[in-house]
C-alpha positions in Angstrom: 1.4 -19.9 29.7 1.9 -17.4 26.8 3.9 -20.1 25.0 1.1 -22.6 25.3 -1.3 -20.2 23.8 1.0 -18.8 21.1 2.2 -22.2 19.9 -1.0 -24.2 20.5 -1.8 -26.1 17.3 -5.1 -25.6 15.4 -6.3 -26.9 12.0 -4.5 -25.3 9.1 -7.3 -25.3 6.5 -7.7 -21.5 6.7 -4.0 -20.9 5.9 -3.9 -23.5 3.1 -6.9 -22.0 1.3 -5.6 -18.5 1.8 -2.3 -19.5 0.2 -4.0 -20.7 -2.9 -6.2 -17.6 -3.2 -3.3 -15.3 -2.3 -1.0 -16.8 -4.9 -3.6 -16.6 -7.6 -4.3 -12.9 -6.8 -0.6 -12.1 -6.8 -0.4 -13.8 -10.2 -3.3 -11.7 -11.5 -1.8 -8.5 -10.1 1.6 -9.3 -11.8 0.3 -10.2 -15.3 -2.5 -7.6 -15.0 0.0 -4.9 -14.5 1.4 -5.8 -17.9 -1.9 -6.2 -19.9 -3.5 -3.0 -18.4 -0.4 -1.0 -19.4 0.5 -0.1 -15.8 4.1 -1.4 -16.3 4.5 0.5 -19.5 3.2 3.8 -18.2 4.8 3.6 -14.8 8.1 1.8 -15.3 9.0 1.5 -19.0 8.0 4.8 -20.6 9.3 7.3 -18.0 12.9 8.4 -18.3 13.1 9.0 -14.5 11.2 7.4 -11.6 10.6 8.8 -8.2 11.9 6.1 -5.9 11.5 6.3 -2.1 14.2 8.6 -0.8 17.2 6.5 0.2 16.3 3.8 -2.4 17.5 5.7 -5.5 19.7 2.7 -6.3 16.5 0.8 -7.1 15.7 1.6 -10.7 13.6 -0.1 -13.4 15.4 -2.4 -15.7 16.2 -0.9 -19.1 14.3 -1.6 -22.3 11.6 -4.3 -21.9 13.3 -5.6 -18.7 10.3 -4.7 -16.5 8.0 -6.8 -18.6 10.2 -9.8 -18.0 10.5 -8.8 -14.4 6.7 -8.9 -13.9 6.4 -12.2 -15.8 9.0 -13.8 -13.5 7.1 -12.4 -10.5 3.9 -13.9 -11.9 5.6 -17.3 -12.2 6.7 -17.1 -8.5 3.0 -16.3 -7.6 1.9 -19.4 -9.5 4.5 -21.4 -7.5 2.9 -20.0 -4.3 -0.5 -21.0 -5.5 0.4 -24.6 -6.1 2.9 -24.8 -3.2 6.0 -25.5 -5.3 9.3 -24.5 -3.7 7.0 -22.4 -1.5 9.6 -20.8 0.7 11.8 -19.8 -2.1 8.9 -18.6 -4.2 7.5 -16.6 -1.3 10.8 -14.9 -0.5 11.5 -14.2 -4.2 8.0 -12.7 -4.8 8.3 -10.6 -1.6 11.7 -9.2 -2.6 10.6 -8.5 -6.2 7.3 -6.9 -5.2 9.1 -4.8 -2.5 11.6 -3.6 -5.0 9.0 -2.4 -7.5 7.1 -0.7 -4.6 10.2 1.2 -3.5 11.5 2.1 -6.9 8.6 4.3 -7.8 5.9 6.3 -5.9 4.1 8.2 -8.7 1.5 5.3 -8.4 1.8 5.1 -4.7 -1.0 3.0 -3.2 -1.5 1.7 0.4 -2.7 -1.5 -1.1 0.7 -2.1 -2.7 2.2 -1.5 0.7 -0.2 -4.0 2.4 0.7 -6.7 -0.2 4.4 -6.2 0.6 3.7 -6.6 4.3 1.4 -9.7 3.9 3.9 -11.3 1.6 6.7 -10.7 4.2 4.5 -12.4 6.8 3.7 -15.3 4.5 7.4 -16.1 4.2 7.3 -17.3 7.9 4.0 -19.2 7.6 3.8 -23.0 6.9 1.3 -22.5 4.2 2.7 -25.3 2.0 2.1 -28.1 4.4 -1.0 -29.4 2.7 -2.4 -29.4 -0.9 0.9 -28.5 -2.4 3.5 -29.8 -4.8 6.1 -29.7 -2.0 4.1 -32.2 0.0 3.6 -34.4 -3.0 7.4 -34.4 -3.6 8.2 -34.8 0.1 5.3 -36.4 2.1 7.2 -35.8 5.4 6.2 -32.1 5.1 2.5 -32.9 5.3 0.6 -31.5 8.2 -3.0 -30.8 9.0 -2.3 -28.3 11.8 -0.4 -25.1 12.5 0.5 -22.9 15.5 -2.3 -20.5 16.1 0.1 -17.5 16.0 -0.1 -18.0 12.2 -3.7 -16.9 12.3 -3.3 -14.1 14.8 -0.4 -12.3 13.1 -2.7 -11.8 10.1 -5.6 -10.7 12.2 -3.4 -8.2 14.2 -2.0 -6.8 10.9 -5.5 -6.3 9.6 -6.7 -4.7 12.9 -3.9 -2.1 12.6 -4.7 -1.4 9.0 -8.4 -0.9 9.4 -8.2 0.9 12.8 -5.7 3.5 11.5 -7.7 3.9 8.3 -10.8 4.7 10.4 -9.1 7.1 12.7 -7.5 9.0 9.8 -11.0 9.8 8.4 -12.0 11.7 11.6 -11.3 15.2 10.3 -13.6 18.0 9.1 -13.3 17.6 5.3 -14.2 14.0 5.5 -17.0 14.5 8.1 -18.7 17.2 6.0 -18.4 14.8 2.9 -16.6 17.4 0.8 -13.8 14.9 0.1 -16.3 12.2 -1.0 -18.0 14.8 -3.2 -14.8 15.7 -5.0 -13.9 12.1 -5.5 -17.3 11.3 -7.0 -17.2 14.1 -9.5 -14.7 12.2 -11.6 -17.1 9.3 -11.6 -20.2 11.1 -13.0 -19.8 9.6 -16.4 -20.1 6.0 -15.1 -22.8 4.1 -16.8 -26.0 3.8 -14.8 -24.5 4.8 -11.4 -22.8 8.1 -12.4 -25.7 10.3 -11.4 -26.3 8.3 -8.2 -22.7 8.8 -7.1 -23.3 12.6 -7.1 -26.1 12.4 -4.5 -25.4 14.1 -1.2 -27.2 11.5 0.9 -24.9 8.8 -0.7 -21.9 10.9 0.2 -22.9 10.9 3.9 -23.4 7.1 3.7 -20.0 6.6 2.2 -18.2 9.0 4.5 -19.7 7.7 7.8 -20.1 4.1 6.5 -16.3 4.1 5.7 -15.5 5.2 9.3 -17.7 2.6 10.8 -16.7 -0.2 8.5 -13.0 0.3 9.0 -13.3 0.8 12.7 -15.6 -2.2 13.4 -15.0 -4.8 10.7 -12.3 -6.7 12.5 -14.1 -6.9 15.9 -17.4 -7.8 14.2 -15.7 -10.6 12.2 -14.1 -11.9 15.4 -17.4 -12.0 17.3 -19.3 -15.1 16.1 -22.9 -13.7 16.4 -22.0 -10.8 14.0 -19.5 -12.6 11.8 -21.9 -13.6 9.0 -23.4 -10.1 8.8 -20.0 -8.4 8.9 -18.8 -10.6 6.0 -21.9 -9.7 3.9 -21.2 -6.1 4.6 -17.6 -6.6 3.6 -18.7 -8.1 0.3 -20.8 -5.0 -0.6 -18.1 -2.6 0.7 -15.2 -4.2 -1.3 -17.1 -4.8 -4.5 -18.3 -1.2 -4.4 -14.7 -0.1 -4.1 -13.6 -2.4 -6.8 -16.2 -1.0 -9.2 -16.0 2.7 -8.4 -12.3 3.1 -7.7 -10.8 0.2 -9.7 -8.1 -0.7 -7.3 -6.9 -4.0 -8.6 -6.9 -7.1 -6.5 -7.1 -5.4 -3.1 -10.9 -5.7 -2.6 -10.7 -9.5 -3.3 -7.6 -9.9 -1.2 -9.5 -8.2 1.6 -12.4 -10.7 1.2 -9.9 -13.5 1.3 -8.7 -12.2 4.7 -12.1 -13.1 6.1 -11.0 -16.8 6.0 -8.9 -16.1 9.1 -12.1 -15.1 11.1 -14.2 -18.1 10.3 -14.0 -21.4 12.2 -11.4 -23.7 10.6 -13.9 -26.5 10.5 -16.2 -24.4 8.3 -13.4 -23.6 5.9 -12.3 -27.3 5.8 -15.9 -28.5 5.0 -16.3 -25.9 2.3 -13.0 -26.1 0.5 -11.0 -29.1 1.6 -13.5 -31.9 2.1 -11.0 -34.7 1.7 -8.7 -33.2 4.4 -8.7 -34.6 7.9 -9.7 -32.0 10.4 -7.2 -31.5 13.3 -9.0 -31.8 16.6 -6.0 -31.9 18.9 -4.8 -29.1 21.3 -1.1 -29.8 21.4 1.3 -26.9 22.1 4.5 -27.5 20.3 7.1 -24.9 21.3 9.9 -24.7 18.6 13.6 -24.2 19.4 13.5 -20.9 17.6 10.6 -19.5 19.6 12.6 -16.6 21.1 13.9 -15.1 17.8 10.4 -15.6 16.3 8.7 -13.7 19.1 11.3 -10.9 19.0 11.0 -10.5 15.2 7.2 -10.2 15.3 7.3 -8.0 18.4 9.6 -5.5 16.7 7.6 -5.7 13.5 4.3 -4.9 15.2 5.8 -2.1 17.3 7.0 -0.5 14.1 3.5 -1.0 12.5 1.9 0.6 15.5 4.4 3.5 15.5 4.7 4.5 11.8 1.1 5.8 11.4 1.6 8.0 14.5 4.7 9.8 13.4 3.0 12.7 11.6 1.7 13.8 15.0 5.3 14.6 16.0 6.0 16.6 12.8 5.1 20.2 12.4 1.9 21.3 10.5 -0.9 19.3 8.8 0.1 16.0 7.2 -2.6 16.7 4.5 -0.6 19.7 3.4 3.1 18.7 4.0 2.7 14.9 3.2 5.3 14.3 5.9 4.2 11.1 7.6 1.6 10.3 5.0 3.1 7.2 3.5 3.1 3.9 5.3 0.3 5.2 7.6 -2.9 3.7 6.2 -4.1 7.2 5.2 -6.1 5.8 2.3 -8.0 8.0 -0.2 -8.4 10.8 2.3 -7.9 14.0 0.3 -8.0 15.5 -3.2 -5.0 17.6 -4.0 -4.3 19.7 -7.1 -1.5 22.1 -7.9 0.1 24.4 -10.4 3.9 24.3 -10.0 6.7 25.8 -12.0 10.4 25.1 -11.8 12.9 27.8 -12.7 16.6 27.0 -13.2 19.1 29.8 -12.5 22.6 29.6 -13.9 24.7 30.7 -10.9 27.5 32.0 -13.2 25.4 34.0 -15.6 22.3 34.7 -13.5 20.0 33.6 -16.4 16.8 31.8 -15.6 15.1 29.0 -17.6 11.6 27.9 -16.9 11.2 24.1 -17.1 8.4 22.4 -19.0 7.9 19.3 -16.8 6.3 17.4 -19.7 9.8 17.3 -21.3 11.0 15.2 -18.3 8.0 13.5 -16.7 4.9 11.5 -17.6 1.5 13.1 -17.0 1.1 11.2 -13.7 4.5 12.2 -12.6 3.8 15.8 -13.4 0.8 15.7 -11.0 2.9 14.3 -8.1 5.7 16.7 -8.8 3.2 19.5 -8.5 1.7 18.7 -5.1 4.1 16.6 -3.0 7.0 18.3 -1.3 9.3 15.2 -1.3 8.7 14.6 -5.0 9.3 18.3 -5.7 12.6 18.0 -3.9 13.5 14.9 -5.8 12.7 16.4 -9.2 14.8 19.5 -8.2 17.7 17.1 -7.5 17.2 15.4 -10.8 17.2 18.7 -12.7 20.3 19.9 -10.9 22.2 16.7 -11.9 21.0 17.1 -15.5 22.3 20.6 -15.7 25.5 19.7 -13.9 26.1 17.0 -16.5 25.8 19.8 -19.1 28.5 21.8 -17.3 26.2 24.2 -15.5 26.1 25.1 -11.8 22.5 25.9 -11.1 20.0 26.9 -8.4 16.4 25.8 -8.7 13.4 27.7 -7.4 9.8 26.5 -7.1 6.6 28.4 -7.5 3.9 26.1 -6.3 0.2 26.8 -5.7 -1.7 23.9 -4.2 -5.3 23.2 -3.2 -6.3 20.6 -0.7 -9.9 19.3 -0.9 -11.1 22.1 -3.2 -10.0 24.9 -0.9 -8.3 28.1 -2.2 -4.8 27.7 -3.7 -1.9 28.6 -1.4 1.8 28.6 -1.8 3.3 25.3 -0.8 7.1 25.8 -1.3 9.1 28.9 -0.3 9.9 30.5 -3.7 13.0 32.2 -2.4 14.8 29.0 -1.4 17.1 27.1 -3.8 15.5 23.6 -3.4 18.2 21.9 -5.4 20.8 22.7 -2.7 19.0 21.9 0.5 19.5 18.6 2.3 16.6 16.2 2.8 15.7 15.6 6.4 13.8 12.3 6.8 12.8 12.8 10.4 11.9 16.5 10.7 9.7 19.1 9.1 11.2 20.7 6.0 11.2 24.4 6.7 11.0 25.3 3.0 7.4 23.9 3.0 5.3 26.9 3.9 2.6 26.7 6.7 -0.8 25.3 5.7 -2.5 28.3 7.4 -1.8 31.9 6.9 0.4 33.4 9.5 
C-alpha cells in the first residue's frame, strides 16, 4: 500500500516550472556573486579561508580561478533552466556549489546550505521530462507525469527547515525582542523605512510573526482553505527579508517552493497551457524502489537529527557555537568580540601579539573573534606559519565576547595553548569557558 502511494503518478507541471525557476535563480546567484564582489572578498582576496573542519583540502583556486569557477557554475545553472544534459548539469552544479560551501565559512549562511540540499534532491528528480532541450533531442524522454514522492520530498525538507527555524526562536532574547532590536539598529540609515525599523511595536511583530510564520507556513500551504492567504503572507514575509537583510536569491527561492503546495492543474493552466494535464492514477513501482527508499530514509533521519545535536553538547549553543551550523538556527543572535592572539616561542619564551588584519580580511577577523571553531582553526594556521619559519610555538587566546548585547565575558581559556589541542567534532571543547559564571 505504501508503494502504491509513494509511486502513484501525478501531473509533473509543478516540477517542470520549478526546474526552470530554480535553474534561473542558481544562475543569478552564481553570476551575482561575481558582480557584487562576493567572490572577490570571500574567495579571491583572502590568503587563507576557514573551511569546514575536515575539508581543509578544499581550497579556492589560485589567481582568478574562482571567477571562472563561478562562471562555469552559472553555465550549468543555465543548462538546468533549459533542461540540457539535465542530470549531468544538476550533478555538476551540486558538486561545485557544495565545494564552495564547504571551503569557506566566514560567509556562512543557512540559505547556502539549503541550496546545497535542494540541489542534491533535484539530482534524483525527473525535472527534465518536459519543456527541455533533452526532450527535444530525445522525444522518448517526454512525460507529463511523475511519482508523487517527487513532490513530497521537497515538502518534507521544507517542513524540517521551517519547523526547526521556528523552534530555535523560542528563547528569552528573541521573545523579549532584544535580538530584533540589535539587528535593526544597523538598518537605521535605510531610506524611508530606517526609522520605522527602530519601533518597538514592529520588533514584537517581527519576533512573534517570525515564530508563527516559520511554524505554520507549511501546514497552512498544505491546507487548501488557507493556502491562498498563506501564500500572500509568504510574499510579504520574503520580500521584507529580501529588502531589509539582502540575502540574495533565498526569498525568491522560498516563493518558488510554493509551487509544490498548489494543485498541479492550477500550475499547468498558469504556466504550461500547451501541456496536456495528466489525469491518470497509475502507480508505477520502479526496480530501484528499495535503494531509493533507503537513501531518502537515511537522508531525512540525518536531517531530523542534526538540528537536535546541540542538546547533547554541554553549555549554550549561542555561546559555544557547537551544533549551530546545519541546524536551521537562522539569524538568531548578535555576537561581538574582542580577541587577541599571542604567540609564544617555546625555545626563548618570547611572546608576540598578532595583528589579525595582517592575515585575515575584515569579515574573517569578526568570525575569528567570536566563534570557537574558527579561533581554533586560526591558531592552527598561525602555528603552521611559525613552524615554516623554524619556530616551535604555543598560541594563547584572550577573547571577550558579548551575545545579544549582554556584558562581555571570556570565551576561551587564556591559559591553554590552543594551537596544540586536538579538535573534537562530537564533544564539548573544554577550553571554551562556560557561558555563565561559576
